C-alpha positions in Angstrom: -21.0 8.2 49.1 -22.3 8.0 45.5 -20.3 9.2 42.6 -22.3 10.8 39.8 -21.2 10.0 36.3 -22.1 11.6 33.0 -22.2 9.6 29.9 -21.7 11.1 26.5 -24.4 9.6 24.1 -25.0 11.8 21.2 -28.2 11.2 19.2 -26.3 11.0 15.9 -23.1 9.5 14.5 -21.0 10.5 11.5 -19.9 7.7 9.3 -16.1 7.5 9.0 -16.4 7.5 5.2 -17.8 11.1 5.0 -15.0 12.4 7.2 -12.4 10.4 5.2 -13.7 11.9 2.0 -13.5 15.4 3.4 -9.9 14.9 4.4 -8.9 13.4 1.0 -10.6 16.4 -0.8 -9.1 19.0 1.6 -5.6 17.7 0.8 -6.3 17.7 -3.0 -5.6 14.0 -3.3 -7.1 12.6 -6.4 -9.6 9.9 -5.5 -7.8 7.3 -7.6 -4.5 8.2 -6.0 -5.5 7.8 -2.4 -5.9 4.0 -2.5 -2.4 3.7 -4.1 -0.9 5.8 -1.4 -2.5 3.7 1.3 -1.6 0.4 -0.3 -5.2 -0.6 -0.4 -7.6 -1.5 -3.3 -9.8 1.2 -4.8 -12.7 -1.1 -4.1 -12.0 -1.2 -0.4 -11.5 2.6 -0.1 -14.8 3.1 -2.0 -16.6 0.7 0.3 -15.2 2.5 3.4 -16.2 5.9 2.0 -19.7 4.6 1.2 -20.1 2.9 4.6 -20.3 -0.6 3.2 -17.0 -1.7 4.9 -15.5 -0.9 8.3 -12.0 0.4 8.7 -9.5 -2.2 10.0 -6.7 -1.1 12.3 -4.0 -1.7 9.6 -6.0 0.5 7.2 -6.4 3.2 9.8 -2.6 3.2 10.2 -2.2 3.7 6.5 -4.7 6.6 6.7 -2.6 8.1 9.4 0.5 7.9 7.2 -1.2 9.5 4.2 -3.4 12.0 5.9 -1.6 12.8 9.2 -4.7 11.9 11.3 -3.9 9.5 14.1 -5.1 5.9 13.5 -6.8 5.9 16.9 -9.0 8.8 15.8 -10.1 6.8 12.7 -10.8 3.7 14.8 -12.6 5.8 17.4 -14.9 7.3 14.7 -15.6 3.8 13.3 -16.3 2.4 16.8 -18.7 5.3 17.7 -20.5 4.9 14.4 -20.9 1.1 14.8 -22.1 1.5 18.4 -24.6 4.1 17.3 -25.9 1.9 14.5 -26.3 -1.0 17.0 -28.3 1.2 19.4 -30.5 2.4 16.6 -31.1 -1.2 15.4 -31.9 -2.3 18.9 -34.3 0.6 19.4 -36.1 -0.2 16.1 -36.5 -3.9 17.2 -37.9 -2.8 20.5 -40.5 -0.5 19.0 -41.6 -2.9 16.3 
């Protein structure tokens, strides 16, 4: 007997940085204040928001403390985005 499985593979991914920025703004946290509350450098937070740096598990836990969004959600968003980028990169190499 075969079991049918469905795989969720959206044709887009949202960078964690854009979601993080929305949460910071929605809570009215000044941009310069957020890194201090997280115990992270302003440069790192800026790089995460701009998509230049991935979020590490320790940083995701700090986001959880400050924003109230579970660290696993932040890490899942990051993982999905990185996986999407890898698929897109592979597809471009195949078609080139």
